[in-house]
C-alpha positions as CSV (number, residue, x, y, z in Angstrom):
1,M,-34.6,-4.6,6.3
2,L,-31.5,-3.1,7.8
3,Y,-28.5,-1.6,5.9
4,F,-25.1,-0.3,6.7
5,I,-22.5,1.7,4.8
6,K,-18.9,0.6,4.6
7,D,-16.3,2.0,2.2
8,N,-18.9,4.3,0.7
9,K,-21.1,1.3,-0.4
10,L,-24.5,0.3,0.9
11,H,-24.8,-3.2,2.2
12,R,-27.7,-5.3,3.6
13,F,-27.5,-6.5,7.2
14,P,-26.9,-9.4,7.6
15,A,-24.8,-9.4,4.4
16,P,-25.4,-12.4,2.1
17,K,-22.6,-15.1,1.8
18,R,-21.7,-13.9,-1.7
19,C,-20.7,-10.5,-0.3
20,G,-17.3,-10.5,1.4
21,C,-18.0,-7.3,3.5
22,K,-18.5,-7.7,7.2
23,R,-20.1,-5.2,9.5
24,E,-17.9,-4.0,12.3
25,D,-19.0,-0.8,14.1
26,E,-21.0,0.8,11.3
27,K,-24.3,2.3,12.1
28,L,-27.4,0.3,11.1
29,R,-30.1,2.2,9.3
30,D,-33.5,1.4,7.9
31,T,-33.4,3.8,4.9
32,I,-31.4,3.9,1.7
33,P,-29.5,7.3,1.5
34,R,-28.9,9.2,-1.7
35,G,-25.5,9.4,-3.3
36,I,-24.2,6.1,-1.9
37,E,-23.2,3.4,-4.3
38,Q,-25.0,0.1,-3.7
39,C,-23.2,-3.2,-3.3
40,I,-24.1,-5.4,-6.3
41,Y,-23.8,-8.5,-4.1
42,C,-26.1,-7.3,-1.4
43,M,-28.7,-5.1,-3.2
44,H,-29.5,-6.9,-6.4
45,H,-31.6,-10.0,-7.0
46,W,-29.6,-13.1,-7.9
47,P,-30.9,-16.4,-9.3
48,G,-31.6,-18.8,-6.5
49,D,-32.5,-16.1,-3.9
50,K,-35.5,-16.9,-1.8
51,E,-38.4,-14.5,-2.3
C-alpha cells in the first residue's frame, strides 16, 4: 500500500472517495512515518469497506 503526506496528515494512495484530499506532487512512500497525524477517512476501517 502506498501513502502520501499532505497538510501534515497521512493519506492512502489512491485516496478513497470519502476523503476530499487529492495528491498533487507529494512524494509517495510505502512506510508510515512517526509523528504524522493519520487521516481518519483514509486510514481507518469503515463499514462497507471491502476486505
